[in-house]
C-alpha positions in Angstrom: 17.5 -9.2 9.4 17.3 -8.7 5.7 19.7 -6.3 3.9 18.6 -2.7 2.8 17.5 -2.6 -0.8 19.4 -0.7 -3.4 18.5 3.1 -3.5 17.1 2.8 -7.0 14.5 0.2 -5.8 10.9 1.5 -5.8 9.6 2.3 -2.4 6.4 0.9 -0.8 3.8 3.5 0.2 2.0 2.4 3.3 -1.3 4.5 3.8 -3.5 4.0 6.8 -5.1 6.5 9.3 -4.3 4.1 12.2 -0.7 4.7 13.4 -0.4 1.3 14.9 -1.3 -0.3 11.5 1.2 2.0 9.8 3.9 1.1 12.3 3.3 -2.6 12.2 3.3 -2.7 8.3 6.3 -0.3 8.0 8.3 -2.5 10.5 7.2 -5.7 8.7 8.3 -4.5 5.3 11.4 -2.7 6.3 12.6 -5.8 8.2 12.1 -7.7 5.0 14.2 -5.4 2.9 11.7 -2.8 1.5 12.1 0.9 1.7 8.8 2.2 3.2 7.1 5.6 3.1 4.1 6.3 5.0 0.9 8.4 5.0 -2.0 8.9 7.3 -4.7 9.5 4.6 -5.3 9.2 0.9 -4.7 13.0 0.1 -1.2 12.9 1.6 -0.5 9.7 -0.4 -1.5 11.5 -3.4 1.0 14.2 -2.9 3.8 11.6 -2.0 3.2 9.1 -4.8 4.5 11.1 -7.7 7.5 12.6 -5.8 8.9 9.2 -5.0 9.4 6.1 -7.4 6.6 4.2 -5.7 6.6 0.4 -6.7 3.5 -0.5 -4.6 0.9 1.2 -2.6 -0.5 -0.5 0.5 -3.6 1.3 1.6 -6.6 1.1 3.8 -10.2 1.7 2.4 -11.8 3.8 5.1 -9.9 6.9 6.0 -10.5 10.5 6.6 -10.0 13.2 4.0 -9.5 10.9 1.2 -10.7 7.2 1.3 -8.8 4.4 -0.3 -11.3 3.9 -3.1 -11.1 7.9 -3.8 -7.3 7.6 -3.8 -7.3 4.8 -6.4 -9.6 6.7 -8.7 -7.5 9.9 -8.5 -4.1 8.1 -8.6 -5.1 6.2 -11.8 -6.7 9.4 -13.4 -3.3 11.0 -13.0 -1.5 8.2 -14.7 -0.2 6.4 -11.5 0.6 2.8 -12.6 2.0 1.1 -9.3 0.2 -1.9 -8.1 -2.5 -1.1 -5.3 -2.9 -3.5 -2.3 -6.0 -2.8 -0.2 -5.7 -3.7 3.5 -9.1 -3.2 4.9 -11.7 -4.1 7.5 -14.5 -3.4 5.0 -16.3 -6.2 3.3 -15.0 -6.3 -0.3 -14.7 -8.9 -2.9 -12.4 -9.2 -6.0 -14.8 -7.7 -8.4 -15.2 -4.4 -6.1 -11.4 -4.2 -5.6 -11.0 -4.4 -9.4 -13.6 -1.6 -9.8 -11.6 0.5 -7.4 -8.6 0.0 -9.6 -6.7 -1.9 -7.0 -4.9 -5.1 -7.8 -5.2 -7.3 -4.5 -6.8 -7.0 -1.1 -6.5 -8.6 2.3 -8.9 -8.4 5.1 -8.0 -6.9 8.5 -7.0 -8.3 11.0 -4.2 -9.9 8.7 -1.4 -12.3 9.3 2.0 -11.1 8.4 2.8 -13.9 6.2 -0.2 -13.1 4.1 0.8 -9.6 3.7 4.5 -10.4 2.8 3.2 -13.2 0.2 0.9 -10.6 -1.3 3.6 -7.9 -1.4 6.3 -10.4 -3.0 3.6 -11.3 -5.6 2.9 -7.8 -6.6 6.6 -6.4 -6.5 8.9 -9.1 -6.1 11.3 -10.0 -3.2 13.9 -7.2 -2.2 
């Protein structure tokens, strides 16, 4: 198991309305040395992101209350600058992802190696 990251290291915010996906991503990331914060929808994520030093946001696109694309718009409007990584079952392409203000995406179902590779590319290894 990887060692714990230093306390000043930015956390990864995992946002998905499916508790199983949140759990899988949380376990995967924490076992690879990342601090993880979770939210079940975009509205809650908007409340959490400014309070914590978030270094990456991993977010689903289709959720109740505030969808991932709406989150991206509002987060960027309020000066949020952490990379955003969409993990979605929706059909998207690079152009759409960029229009949302996200930095990368992966389709569900995903392979854990692909998620870790993207996270390391966006924020670096712990």
